[in-house]
C-alpha positions as CSV (number, residue, x, y, z in Angstrom):
1,M,209.8,141.0,0.5
2,P,211.9,143.2,-1.7
3,F,210.9,146.8,-1.8
4,H,209.0,148.0,-4.9
5,D,207.3,151.3,-5.6
6,S,204.2,150.0,-3.8
7,H,206.0,149.1,-0.6
8,H,207.8,151.8,1.3
9,L,208.9,152.2,4.8
10,P,207.1,154.9,6.7
11,F,210.2,157.0,6.8
12,E,210.9,156.7,3.1
13,G,210.7,160.0,1.2
14,S,212.0,161.9,4.2
15,P,215.6,163.0,5.1
16,A,215.8,159.8,7.2
17,R,216.0,157.8,3.9
18,R,219.7,158.8,3.8
19,L,220.3,156.9,7.1
20,S,220.9,153.2,7.3
21,P,218.3,151.3,9.5
22,V,220.9,150.9,12.2
23,Q,221.7,154.6,12.2
24,L,218.0,155.4,12.4
25,F,217.6,153.0,15.3
26,V,220.4,154.6,17.3
27,L,219.4,158.2,16.3
28,S,215.8,157.7,17.4
29,F,216.8,156.7,20.9
30,S,219.4,159.5,21.1
31,T,216.7,161.9,20.0
32,L,214.2,160.6,22.6
33,I,216.8,160.9,25.3
34,A,217.6,164.4,24.3
35,V,213.9,165.4,24.3
36,G,213.5,163.7,27.7
37,T,216.5,165.5,29.2
38,A,215.3,168.8,27.9
39,G,211.8,168.1,29.4
40,F,213.4,167.4,32.8
41,L,215.4,170.6,32.5
42,F,212.8,173.1,31.2
43,L,209.2,171.8,31.6
44,P,207.4,173.5,34.5
45,G,205.5,171.6,37.2
46,L,207.5,168.4,37.1
47,Y,209.0,168.6,40.6
48,T,207.9,168.8,44.2
49,G,211.3,170.4,45.0
50,P,214.4,171.6,43.2
51,R,214.9,170.9,39.5
52,L,217.3,168.1,38.4
53,G,220.7,169.1,37.2
54,F,221.9,168.2,33.7
55,V,223.6,164.9,34.7
56,D,220.7,163.7,36.7
57,A,218.2,164.8,34.1
58,L,220.2,162.9,31.4
59,F,220.5,159.9,33.7
60,T,216.7,159.8,34.4
61,A,215.8,160.3,30.7
62,T,218.2,157.6,29.6
63,S,216.9,155.2,32.2
64,A,213.3,155.9,31.1
65,V,213.8,155.8,27.3
66,C,216.0,152.7,27.6
67,V,213.4,151.2,29.9
68,T,216.0,150.5,32.6
69,G,214.6,151.8,35.9
70,L,217.7,152.9,37.7
71,I,216.9,156.1,39.6
72,V,218.9,158.9,41.3
73,V,215.8,160.4,42.9
74,D,212.7,158.9,44.3
75,T,210.1,158.9,41.5
76,A,207.3,158.7,44.0
77,T,208.2,161.8,46.0
78,Y,210.5,163.9,43.8
79,F,208.2,164.2,40.9
80,T,204.6,165.6,40.8
81,P,201.9,163.6,39.0
82,L,202.9,165.6,35.9
83,G,206.5,164.7,36.3
84,Q,205.5,161.0,36.8
85,A,203.5,161.3,33.6
86,W,206.5,162.6,31.8
87,V,208.5,159.6,33.0
88,A,205.7,157.3,31.9
89,A,205.6,158.9,28.5
90,L,209.3,158.4,28.0
91,I,209.0,154.8,29.1
92,Q,206.1,154.2,26.6
93,A,207.9,156.0,23.8
94,G,211.0,153.9,24.5
95,G,209.1,150.6,24.7
96,I,207.0,151.3,21.6
97,G,210.1,152.6,19.8
98,I,212.0,149.3,20.5
99,L,209.2,147.2,19.0
100,T,208.3,149.4,16.0
101,L,211.8,150.4,15.0
102,T,213.1,146.9,15.3
103,T,210.2,145.9,13.0
104,L,211.1,148.7,10.5
105,I,214.7,147.6,10.5
106,M,213.6,144.1,9.7
107,Y,211.6,145.4,6.7
108,A,214.5,147.6,5.6
109,L,216.6,144.4,5.5
110,G,213.8,142.5,3.8
111,R,214.7,140.2,0.9
112,P,213.1,136.9,-0.3
113,S,215.5,134.7,1.7
114,L,215.5,136.7,4.9
115,N,212.9,136.2,7.6
116,L,211.7,138.9,10.0
117,E,213.5,137.7,13.2
118,E,216.4,136.4,11.1
119,A,217.3,140.0,10.4
120,S,217.7,140.6,14.1
121,G,219.5,137.4,14.8
122,G,216.7,135.0,15.7
123,G,215.6,133.1,12.6
124,T,211.8,133.0,13.0
125,G,209.6,131.3,10.5
126,I,207.4,134.3,9.6
127,P,208.4,135.3,6.1
128,V,208.6,139.0,5.3
129,R,206.7,138.6,2.1
130,F,203.6,137.3,3.9
131,V,203.2,140.2,6.3
132,D,202.2,143.7,5.5
133,E,204.4,146.1,7.4
134,R,201.8,148.7,8.1
135,A,199.4,146.1,9.5
136,L,202.1,144.6,11.6
137,L,203.0,148.0,13.1
138,R,199.4,148.6,13.9
139,T,199.3,145.3,15.6
140,V,202.4,146.0,17.6
141,V,200.9,149.2,19.0
142,G,197.5,147.6,19.4
143,V,198.8,144.6,21.3
144,T,201.0,146.9,23.5
145,F,198.1,149.1,24.6
146,T,195.7,146.2,25.0
147,L,198.0,144.2,27.3
148,E,198.9,147.4,29.2
149,A,195.1,148.2,29.6
150,L,194.3,144.7,30.8
151,G,197.2,144.8,33.3
152,A,196.1,148.2,34.6
153,F,192.6,146.9,35.0
154,F,193.7,143.9,37.0
155,L,196.0,146.0,39.2
156,W,193.2,148.5,39.8
157,L,191.0,145.6,41.0
158,D,193.6,144.7,43.6
159,W,194.6,148.2,44.6
160,R,191.2,150.0,44.8
161,G,190.8,148.6,48.4
162,R,194.1,150.1,49.3
163,F,194.0,153.4,47.5
164,G,190.4,153.9,46.7
165,S,188.7,153.5,43.3
166,A,189.9,156.8,42.0
167,G,193.3,156.8,43.7
168,A,194.2,153.4,42.3
169,V,193.8,154.4,38.7
170,W,197.1,156.3,38.1
171,P,199.3,153.8,40.0
172,A,197.7,150.9,38.1
173,V,198.3,152.6,34.7
174,F,201.8,153.7,35.5
175,H,202.9,150.3,36.8
176,A,201.2,148.4,33.9
177,V,203.1,150.6,31.3
178,S,206.4,150.2,33.3
179,A,206.0,146.4,33.6
180,F,205.1,145.6,30.0
181,C,207.9,147.9,28.8
182,N,210.2,146.1,31.3
183,A,211.2,149.5,32.7
184,G,211.0,148.9,36.5
185,F,210.1,152.4,37.4
186,S,207.6,152.6,40.3
187,I,205.7,155.5,41.9
188,F,206.0,153.7,45.2
189,S,209.1,154.7,47.2
190,D,209.9,151.1,48.1
191,S,209.0,149.7,44.6
192,L,206.7,146.7,45.4
193,V,208.1,145.8,48.8
194,S,205.0,147.1,50.6
195,L,202.9,144.8,48.2
196,R,205.0,141.7,48.7
197,T,202.1,140.1,50.5
198,S,199.8,140.5,47.5
199,P,200.3,137.5,45.2
200,W,197.8,139.0,42.8
201,T,199.8,142.1,42.2
202,L,203.1,140.1,41.9
203,T,201.5,137.7,39.4
204,V,199.9,140.4,37.2
205,I,203.1,142.4,37.0
206,A,205.2,139.3,36.4
207,G,202.8,138.4,33.6
208,L,203.3,141.8,32.0
209,I,207.1,141.5,32.3
210,V,207.2,138.1,30.7
211,A,204.8,139.2,27.8
212,G,206.9,142.3,27.1
213,G,210.1,140.3,27.4
214,L,209.1,137.5,24.9
215,G,209.1,139.8,21.9
216,F,206.3,140.8,19.7
217,L,207.3,138.5,16.9
218,V,207.0,135.5,19.2
219,M,203.5,136.6,20.2
220,E,202.6,137.3,16.6
221,E,203.8,133.9,15.5
222,L,201.8,132.3,18.3
223,R,198.7,134.1,17.1
224,M,199.4,133.0,13.5
225,R,199.9,129.4,14.6
226,A,196.6,129.5,16.6
227,R,194.9,130.6,13.3
228,R,196.9,127.9,11.4
229,A,198.4,130.6,9.3
230,V,201.9,129.0,9.8
231,P,202.4,125.2,9.7
232,R,204.7,125.1,12.7
233,L,206.4,127.3,15.3
234,S,209.8,128.4,14.3
235,V,213.0,127.4,16.1
236,H,213.4,130.9,17.3
237,T,210.0,131.0,19.0
238,R,210.5,127.5,20.5
239,L,213.9,128.5,21.8
240,A,212.5,131.8,23.3
241,L,209.6,130.0,25.0
242,T,211.6,127.1,26.2
243,S,214.5,129.0,27.6
244,T,212.2,131.6,29.2
245,G,210.2,128.8,30.9
246,I,213.3,127.0,32.1
247,L,215.0,130.1,33.5
248,I,211.8,131.1,35.4
249,L,211.3,127.6,36.8
250,V,214.9,126.9,37.8
251,A,215.4,130.4,39.3
252,W,212.0,130.1,41.1
253,G,213.1,126.9,42.8
254,A,216.5,128.3,43.6
255,F,215.3,131.5,45.2
256,L,212.8,129.5,47.3
257,I,215.7,127.4,48.6
258,F,218.1,130.4,49.1
259,E,215.6,132.8,50.7
260,W,213.1,130.5,52.4
261,G,214.6,131.1,55.9
262,H,216.3,134.4,55.0
263,E,214.6,137.3,53.1
264,L,211.3,135.4,52.7
265,A,211.2,134.3,56.3
266,G,208.1,135.4,58.2
267,M,205.8,135.2,55.1
268,S,203.1,132.7,54.5
269,V,203.9,129.8,52.2
270,V,201.8,131.4,49.4
271,D,203.6,134.7,49.8
272,R,207.0,133.0,49.8
273,I,206.1,131.1,46.6
274,A,204.8,134.3,44.9
275,N,207.9,136.4,45.9
276,A,210.3,133.7,44.8
277,M,208.5,133.6,41.4
278,F,208.7,137.4,41.2
279,M,212.4,137.3,42.0
280,S,212.9,134.8,39.1
281,V,211.1,137.1,36.6
282,T,212.0,140.7,37.4
283,P,215.8,140.5,36.8
284,R,215.0,139.7,33.1
285,T,214.8,142.7,32.8
286,A,212.2,144.7,34.6
287,G,213.8,146.0,37.8
288,F,210.8,145.9,40.2
289,N,211.7,144.5,43.6
290,S,209.6,143.0,46.3
291,V,212.6,142.3,48.5
292,D,215.6,144.3,49.5
293,Y,218.5,143.2,47.3
294,S,221.1,144.6,49.7
295,Q,219.9,142.0,52.2
296,V,219.5,138.9,50.1
297,S,221.9,136.0,50.4
298,N,225.1,135.8,48.3
299,P,223.8,132.9,46.2
300,S,220.6,134.9,45.4
301,L,222.7,137.9,44.5
302,F,224.9,135.9,42.1
303,L,221.9,134.2,40.5
304,T,220.2,137.6,40.0
305,I,223.3,138.9,38.2
306,L,223.3,135.8,35.9
307,L,219.6,136.5,35.1
308,M,220.3,140.1,34.4
309,I,223.0,139.1,32.0
310,V,220.7,136.7,30.1
311,G,217.8,139.2,29.8
312,G,214.7,138.7,27.7
313,S,214.2,137.6,24.1
314,P,215.2,139.4,20.8
315,G,212.8,142.0,19.4
316,S,211.3,142.7,22.9
317,T,211.4,145.5,25.4
318,A,213.8,143.6,27.5
319,G,217.6,144.0,27.5
320,G,220.5,141.6,28.2
321,F,222.3,139.3,25.9
322,K,218.9,137.6,25.2
323,T,217.6,134.1,26.0
324,T,218.1,132.7,22.5
325,T,221.7,133.8,22.5
326,F,222.5,131.8,25.6
327,A,220.4,128.9,24.4
328,L,222.4,128.7,21.2
329,L,225.7,128.8,23.1
330,F,224.5,126.0,25.4
331,L,223.4,123.9,22.5
332,T,226.8,124.5,20.9
333,F,228.5,123.3,24.1
334,L,226.4,120.2,24.1
335,S,227.1,119.4,20.4
336,R,230.8,119.7,21.0
337,V,230.7,117.4,24.0
338,R,228.8,114.9,21.9
339,G,231.3,115.3,19.1
340,D,228.7,116.7,16.7
341,T,229.9,119.0,13.9
342,E,226.5,120.7,13.6
343,V,224.2,122.3,16.2
344,H,220.6,121.1,16.1
345,A,217.5,122.4,17.8
346,F,213.9,121.0,17.4
347,G,214.8,119.0,14.3
348,R,216.6,121.9,12.6
349,T,220.3,122.7,12.0
350,I,221.4,126.2,13.2
351,P,223.5,128.1,10.7
352,R,227.1,128.5,11.7
353,E,226.9,132.2,11.0
354,T,224.2,132.6,13.7
355,L,226.3,130.7,16.2
356,D,229.3,133.0,15.4
357,R,227.1,136.1,15.9
358,A,225.9,134.8,19.3
359,A,229.4,134.1,20.5
360,S,230.7,137.5,19.2
361,L,227.8,139.3,20.9
362,V,228.6,137.7,24.3
363,V,232.3,138.2,24.0
364,G,231.9,141.9,23.0
365,G,229.4,142.5,25.8
366,V,231.6,140.9,28.5
367,I,234.5,143.0,27.4
368,L,232.4,146.1,27.5
369,L,231.1,145.2,31.0
370,G,234.6,144.6,32.2
371,V,235.7,148.0,31.0
372,A,232.7,149.7,32.5
373,I,233.2,148.1,35.9
374,F,236.8,149.1,35.9
375,L,235.8,152.7,35.1
376,L,233.3,152.6,38.0
377,M,236.0,151.4,40.3
378,M,238.1,154.4,39.3
379,T,235.3,157.0,39.5
380,E,234.2,155.8,42.9
381,A,237.7,155.2,44.3
382,H,237.5,158.2,46.6
383,V,234.0,157.7,47.7
384,G,234.0,156.6,51.3
385,G,231.8,153.6,51.2
386,F,233.3,152.2,48.0
387,R,236.8,152.0,49.4
388,D,236.0,148.7,51.1
389,R,236.5,145.6,49.0
390,E,233.1,144.2,50.0
391,H,231.4,147.1,48.3
392,V,232.9,146.2,44.9
393,I,230.0,143.8,44.3
394,Q,227.6,146.8,44.6
395,L,229.3,148.5,41.6
396,A,229.4,145.3,39.6
397,F,225.7,144.7,40.4
398,E,224.9,148.2,39.3
399,A,226.9,147.9,36.0
400,H,225.2,144.6,35.1
401,S,221.8,146.1,35.9
402,A,222.5,149.1,33.7
403,F,223.8,147.1,30.7
404,G,221.0,144.6,31.0
405,T,218.5,147.5,31.2
406,V,217.2,145.9,34.4
407,G,217.0,148.6,37.0
408,L,217.6,146.6,40.1
409,S,219.9,148.2,42.6
410,M,221.6,147.5,45.9
411,G,220.8,151.1,46.8
412,V,223.9,152.8,45.6
413,T,222.7,154.6,42.4
414,S,221.9,157.9,44.2
415,V,225.4,158.1,45.8
416,V,227.4,157.3,42.7
417,T,229.5,160.3,41.5
418,P,228.4,162.3,38.4
419,A,231.3,160.6,36.5
420,G,230.0,157.2,37.6
421,R,226.5,158.1,36.6
422,L,227.8,159.0,33.1
423,V,229.4,155.6,32.9
424,L,226.0,154.1,33.8
425,V,224.3,156.3,31.2
426,A,226.6,154.9,28.5
427,L,226.0,151.4,29.7
428,M,222.2,151.8,29.6
429,F,222.3,153.3,26.1
430,I,224.6,150.7,24.7
431,G,222.8,147.9,26.4
432,R,219.5,149.1,24.9
433,V,220.5,149.8,21.3
434,G,223.9,148.2,21.1
435,P,223.0,144.5,20.8
436,A,220.2,145.2,18.3
437,A,222.4,147.6,16.3
438,M,225.3,145.2,16.2
439,V,223.2,142.3,15.0
440,A,221.4,144.5,12.4
441,A,224.8,145.7,11.2
442,M,225.9,142.1,10.8
443,A,222.7,141.3,8.8
444,T,223.1,144.4,6.6
445,S,226.8,144.2,6.0
446,R,227.5,143.7,2.3
447,R,229.1,140.4,1.5
448,R,232.6,140.8,0.4
449,P,233.5,139.3,-2.9
450,K,235.3,136.0,-2.5
451,S,239.0,136.5,-2.5
452,R,241.0,134.7,-5.1
453,F,243.4,133.5,-2.5
454,R,243.4,132.6,1.2
455,Y,246.2,132.4,3.8
456,G,247.6,129.1,4.8
457,R,245.8,127.4,7.7
458,E,247.5,127.1,11.1
459,D,245.8,125.8,14.2
460,V,246.0,127.3,17.7
461,L,245.9,125.5,21.0
462,I,243.0,126.4,23.3
463,G,241.8,125.3,26.7
């Protein structure tokens, strides 16, 4: 849908019109983090004790706005209900901002041959020209609040016996918002460990996590397909749904095997199954935990890191490299093994440019993670506990959690030095806006005119 005088972005006609969509996306999150940090520094009545310092206020605001969930203080005891509400407001603003601003970027990139999710690297079958941007934005907000309200209601039903009818309202609302936005913040000191024997709670929160991590455009296309408004589901939606389902089922079975007689020992069979399911969902990228990740087996720890790297789907509240990215890389590998020159999925050929973007995104992210982990090794080199080689995995786990905006921790966030916390802040921010901004920049980059010459070809040995 090309932009005419009758179709304007909500920010057209304002000073923001001078910014590119990518710049607006990054600036919006920077502004939210600045506002959140200022609130933690200056708003009265947020704390039960001393006020956070600048670095910790910045860390907490970044973690909330980037819907990560890493904490340097206990949200349950360090903040008053007003302080918890400020955290929830930042989570909601960050979650809504991800969905709405991604949608606005897609419209800013709109042209007849470009589809909505194609603009952010996915290639969905919902044409821009068939969707009104204002109606879509209203639907984004409406679906978000509807699912959060339903989640809060179901959690309240389960928790009213534990906290009372009135006392269960705020925990239910807070955790529903945090779960759908894939934030992982909890106002229980042990996250969900004390509720590990409540399959209902784990199932409701897992459902909210998956819904928020699928991406609104996937849910919108499913709705349109149910109404027969589109003839078929796009390859993007099929890949997102299929890869999400496979990851959950495979990880679910693996965690059952790894932890049956270990961290899940002593539970009933139903509770073991529910907790293994929750362990397969929360690393992508919610950050709630019903088990102590400092006590899980090494295979479970490694699998959790892999799930954190993958993350959720494009255009969602989840972080990570995204399910469709790894699905495309896997399909590329299979096609090369078979000797195929093209990559196919669900009866369609995937454009080579999309495959190149997927590979570039992963390579760039791996390099960034490597640099960040190295910096953490340096900043924490003189901290007693981190001198031991066996503690290196804790810092690597923390870095992957921050970059994937997961929020899971092995319990070391609060003892990381201020310099280390700033490294994690940068990882959370880049992990939240970086992949989307990079893909959007690729989509908006002007095509260079074809050169009248090219260099001679010369091959390079690999492998």
